[in-house]
MARBALUM-358203 format. One line per 8 residues: for each residue x, y, z of C-alpha. Coordinates in Angstrom, 3 decimals, always signed. Example, Ala and Ser with C-alpha at 12.3 -4.5 7.8 and 13.67 -1.06 7.14 Angstrom:
2
+12.300/-4.500/+7.800; +13.670/-1.060/+7.140 .
END
This chain:
319
+24.483/-12.340/-29.133; +22.383/-15.124/-30.745; +19.734/-16.588/-28.429; +20.595/-19.714/-26.478; +18.714/-22.914/-27.270; +17.092/-25.163/-24.668; +19.482/-27.892/-23.440; +19.969/-30.462/-26.207 .
+18.897/-34.037/-25.694; +16.669/-36.771/-27.098; +13.656/-34.715/-25.918; +13.561/-31.042/-25.012; +11.021/-31.747/-22.298; +8.664/-28.859/-23.075; +4.928/-29.346/-23.422; +3.134/-27.381/-26.137 .
+2.340/-24.382/-23.912; +5.858/-24.238/-22.479; +7.285/-24.484/-25.999; +5.164/-21.532/-27.098; +6.312/-19.535/-24.079; +9.932/-20.350/-24.937; +9.525/-19.055/-28.488; +7.743/-15.978/-27.161 .
+10.673/-15.295/-24.845; +13.202/-15.704/-27.667; +11.121/-13.332/-29.766; +10.855/-10.796/-26.951; +14.613/-10.892/-26.336; +15.801/-10.886/-29.924; +13.013/-9.760/-32.233; +9.377/-10.761/-32.338 .
+7.069/-13.751/-31.923; +3.404/-13.518/-32.840; +0.525/-15.158/-34.622; -0.082/-14.459/-38.300; -3.765/-15.099/-38.684; -5.364/-18.160/-37.115; -3.060/-20.878/-38.442; +0.501/-19.533/-38.641 .
+3.191/-18.431/-36.216; +6.003/-15.998/-36.942; +9.326/-15.879/-35.099; +11.719/-13.081/-36.076; +15.303/-12.878/-34.803; +17.333/-9.812/-35.719; +21.050/-10.557/-36.044; +23.184/-10.170/-39.172 .
+22.849/-8.761/-42.682; +21.682/-12.055/-44.194; +18.013/-12.893/-43.609; +16.842/-16.481/-43.813; +13.083/-16.840/-44.320; +12.316/-20.433/-43.377; +9.001/-22.254/-43.633; +8.267/-25.066/-41.203 .
+5.473/-26.894/-39.430; +4.963/-25.990/-35.790; +4.235/-29.608/-34.896; +7.528/-30.769/-36.390; +9.554/-28.109/-34.607; +7.919/-28.931/-31.281; +7.637/-32.708/-31.479; +10.437/-33.924/-33.757 .
+13.450/-31.838/-32.727; +15.708/-32.198/-29.712; +15.703/-28.464/-28.995; +12.227/-27.374/-30.066; +13.562/-24.795/-32.498; +12.303/-24.269/-36.054; +14.059/-24.829/-39.372; +16.880/-22.380/-39.991 .
+17.676/-21.631/-36.356; +21.108/-23.225/-36.726; +22.120/-20.375/-39.034; +21.407/-17.888/-36.259; +23.786/-19.709/-33.944; +26.389/-20.700/-36.523; +26.560/-17.608/-38.700; +24.636/-14.920/-36.783 .
+22.115/-14.674/-39.597; +18.763/-13.038/-39.039; +15.814/-15.438/-39.176; +12.152/-15.117/-40.022; +10.505/-18.453/-39.279; +6.974/-19.020/-40.554; +5.392/-22.058/-38.890; +2.106/-23.612/-39.979 .
-0.239/-25.103/-37.422; -1.639/-28.011/-39.390; -1.499/-28.713/-43.114; -2.199/-25.179/-44.244; +0.145/-25.147/-47.236; +0.778/-21.553/-46.129; -2.367/-20.376/-47.850; -4.579/-17.542/-46.655 .
-4.892/-13.789/-46.818; -3.268/-12.979/-43.430; +0.062/-14.493/-44.441; +0.027/-12.744/-47.807; -0.743/-9.414/-46.105; +2.079/-10.036/-43.646; +4.653/-10.447/-46.431; +3.317/-7.506/-48.383 .
+3.625/-5.355/-45.270; +7.242/-6.484/-44.842; +7.968/-5.605/-48.445; +6.177/-2.248/-48.441; +7.812/-1.190/-45.171; +11.279/-1.537/-46.716; +12.469/-3.875/-43.947; +13.565/-6.591/-46.375 .
+15.520/-4.101/-48.497; +17.858/-3.522/-45.570; +19.450/-6.971/-45.822; +22.505/-7.785/-47.900; +21.012/-11.164/-48.849; +17.558/-12.735/-48.396; +17.273/-16.516/-48.695; +14.018/-18.475/-48.663 .
+14.196/-22.037/-47.315; +11.727/-24.917/-47.162; +11.968/-28.706/-46.893; +9.101/-30.940/-47.961; +6.215/-30.557/-50.407; +4.387/-27.751/-48.569; +7.316/-25.879/-47.014; +9.327/-26.137/-50.228 .
+6.356/-24.841/-52.195; +5.978/-21.881/-49.832; +9.675/-20.978/-50.037; +9.438/-20.777/-53.826; +6.029/-19.114/-54.056; +6.662/-16.377/-51.477; +10.086/-15.617/-52.941; +8.156/-13.917/-55.732 .
+7.347/-11.116/-53.282; +11.055/-10.406/-52.723; +12.777/-9.942/-56.104; +16.472/-10.786/-55.955; +16.138/-13.357/-53.177; +17.678/-16.813/-53.405; +15.899/-20.050/-52.597; +16.683/-23.513/-51.244 .
+13.762/-25.933/-51.586; +13.818/-29.701/-51.082; +11.071/-31.901/-52.575; +8.842/-28.890/-53.301; +5.442/-29.093/-54.937; +5.211/-26.590/-57.782; +1.431/-26.212/-57.432; -1.649/-28.249/-56.576 .
-3.735/-26.398/-59.135; -5.360/-29.247/-61.078; -5.010/-27.463/-64.411; -1.256/-27.003/-63.974; -0.438/-30.313/-62.272; -3.094/-32.799/-63.508; -0.794/-35.732/-62.722; -0.780/-35.048/-58.967 .
-2.753/-37.604/-56.954; -1.257/-36.946/-53.522; -2.451/-34.402/-50.937; -6.157/-34.854/-51.657; -7.296/-32.563/-48.854; -4.858/-29.823/-49.870; -6.010/-29.910/-53.489; -9.234/-28.260/-52.319 .
-7.267/-25.137/-51.357; -6.933/-22.157/-53.669; -3.636/-22.273/-55.587; -4.323/-19.203/-57.693; -3.109/-15.695/-57.026; +0.332/-14.177/-56.487; +1.675/-17.003/-54.285; -0.098/-19.972/-55.830 .
+2.676/-21.277/-58.061; +6.249/-22.092/-57.005; +8.014/-21.785/-60.371; +6.377/-18.424/-61.070; +7.521/-17.266/-57.650; +11.103/-17.962/-58.702; +10.897/-15.878/-61.872; +12.460/-12.796/-60.250 .
+14.779/-14.630/-57.870; +18.540/-14.351/-58.065; +18.801/-18.126/-58.237; +17.087/-21.177/-56.764; +18.309/-24.623/-55.771; +15.666/-27.361/-55.975; +16.512/-30.789/-54.550; +14.365/-33.768/-55.502 .
+14.300/-37.556/-55.712; +14.218/-38.715/-59.344; +13.124/-42.226/-58.266; +9.864/-40.816/-56.864; +7.634/-40.329/-59.907; +5.310/-37.701/-58.418; +8.147/-35.754/-56.826; +10.141/-35.795/-60.055 .
+7.106/-34.645/-62.052; +6.631/-31.665/-59.726; +10.355/-30.868/-59.891; +10.193/-30.861/-63.693; +7.861/-27.851/-63.510; +10.731/-25.825/-62.009; +12.283/-25.234/-65.399; +13.396/-21.608/-65.171 .
+16.882/-20.612/-66.281; +17.682/-19.329/-62.807; +16.782/-22.671/-61.181; +19.272/-25.455/-60.514; +17.606/-28.833/-60.048; +19.684/-31.552/-58.404; +18.340/-35.105/-58.309; +19.325/-37.190/-55.277 .
+18.115/-40.771/-55.792; +16.265/-42.477/-52.927; +16.739/-39.486/-50.589; +13.325/-37.850/-50.977; +11.670/-39.488/-47.988; +14.569/-38.442/-45.782; +15.158/-34.826/-46.812; +13.752/-33.656/-43.472 .
+16.114/-35.904/-41.518; +19.101/-35.045/-43.704; +18.573/-31.287/-43.862; +16.484/-30.336/-40.826; +17.594/-32.805/-38.171; +21.180/-32.918/-39.377; +23.716/-30.303/-40.370; +23.610/-30.707/-44.144 .
+21.618/-27.553/-44.871; +24.257/-25.208/-43.453; +26.846/-25.587/-46.238; +24.165/-25.281/-48.918; +22.799/-22.107/-47.373; +26.304/-20.661/-47.065; +26.866/-21.385/-50.771; +23.656/-19.558/-51.630 .
+24.716/-16.601/-49.537; +27.831/-16.174/-51.685; +26.913/-17.421/-55.148; +24.837/-20.060/-56.865; +26.477/-23.477/-56.438; +27.043/-26.063/-59.149; +25.301/-29.421/-59.129; +28.666/-31.075/-58.427 .
+29.230/-28.849/-55.384; +25.765/-29.673/-54.042; +26.265/-33.429/-54.448; +29.679/-33.212/-52.788; +28.217/-31.304/-49.842; +25.447/-33.874/-49.413; +27.470/-37.039/-50.045; +28.328/-37.749/-46.418 .
+24.970/-36.654/-44.923; +23.182/-38.979/-47.359; +25.632/-41.790/-46.600; +24.910/-41.280/-42.899; +21.146/-41.627/-43.398; +20.168/-45.294/-43.018; +16.771/-44.990/-44.727; +18.283/-43.653/-47.938 .
+21.057/-46.245/-47.973; +18.609/-49.096/-47.381; +16.389/-48.019/-50.290; +19.409/-47.482/-52.533; +20.870/-50.900/-51.720; +17.555/-52.711/-52.146; +16.978/-51.010/-55.499; +20.376/-52.242/-56.712 .
+19.534/-55.743/-55.482; +16.184/-55.763/-57.311; +17.968/-54.608/-60.470; +20.282/-57.617/-60.223; +23.381/-55.736/-59.045; +24.087/-57.704/-55.886; +27.713/-56.617/-55.555; +26.780/-52.974/-55.904 .
+23.979/-53.487/-53.379; +26.475/-55.023/-50.961; +28.871/-52.103/-51.413; +26.107/-49.571/-50.696; +24.958/-51.516/-47.632; +28.558/-51.796/-46.401; +29.146/-48.056/-46.784; +25.889/-47.287/-44.999 .
+26.675/-49.692/-42.178; +30.131/-48.181/-41.698; +28.601/-44.696/-41.472; +25.576/-45.488/-39.310; +25.963/-48.848/-37.581; +22.271/-49.422/-38.315; +21.324/-53.055/-37.675; +18.967/-53.080/-40.671 .
+21.940/-52.377/-42.919; +23.878/-55.163/-41.205; +21.124/-57.623/-42.098; +20.881/-56.207/-45.605; +24.630/-56.510/-46.092; +24.460/-60.215/-45.218; +21.557/-60.644/-47.644; +23.325/-58.852/-50.503 .
+26.565/-60.750/-49.930; +24.703/-64.047/-50.033; +23.008/-63.003/-53.265; +26.337/-61.963/-54.766; +27.857/-65.342/-53.885; +24.924/-67.175/-55.467; +25.278/-65.074/-58.619; +28.995/-65.810/-58.704 .
+28.419/-69.553/-58.463; +25.771/-69.413/-61.185; +28.191/-67.566/-63.480; +30.940/-70.121/-62.804; +28.623/-73.050/-63.567; +27.529/-71.403/-66.801; +31.134/-71.023/-67.929 .
END
């Protein structure tokens, strides 16, 4: 049976040491939990014939979730998938020889070949990058990456001005480039925000024929909330288990989760207002308010309606 999670709630109530002991117990009961070098943790849960390899930050899993469980754990409970969670302690960008040796050992041992389907999963610039880059060690895997960085190698991404500290890391070698890691995959889904210039520029580097890029305007800042803290990732991962989805299917699956995210709806509505589309801005704010009840959207709806009325009066006077 899949492992039980700590009682859900606004806070799981575990300090850092207790959280580590909880993961160790889950690993002991259902697979393995151990350190991978000095800066990464590995939690393996053996369940079904589909293996999800998910990259996450340990701090996020401990501090920002209600249950203290890492990205991808929902698929253990929902679908009885097997899970290999790789958690970084700090902004490691999943670099370093110990992690590379760990994956090569998995590959050489034949463990990964025993699964019907292997799916790599990462949300955010570093975790998305890792999901794509390490997929190159498992030919035939599929990948779901949201807002991934393709590389921080200056020669290959000279436009990148973010992540100054991380740009000092070595992005050469077999897992230093996300798009090259996807070359032997059985298909990859890359989600990105086309309104974020840097994010869109990185996404453009994922140009392989086996890669489906889906732009989701104004959602980039909230991919973690939409996919990791919500339930939106599950249908996308189930699609990838069966076959590569279409862009239309992805947008349909994410329509309601995006609508239920107040941050995305606020940015979308304000962008429409700045562009002079007050009625459209009001419609977006109204839809977001109906889905979330967020008071910021209530105030924004009043603002957009007032602007629409002013525009209407100006048009009438002109006529």
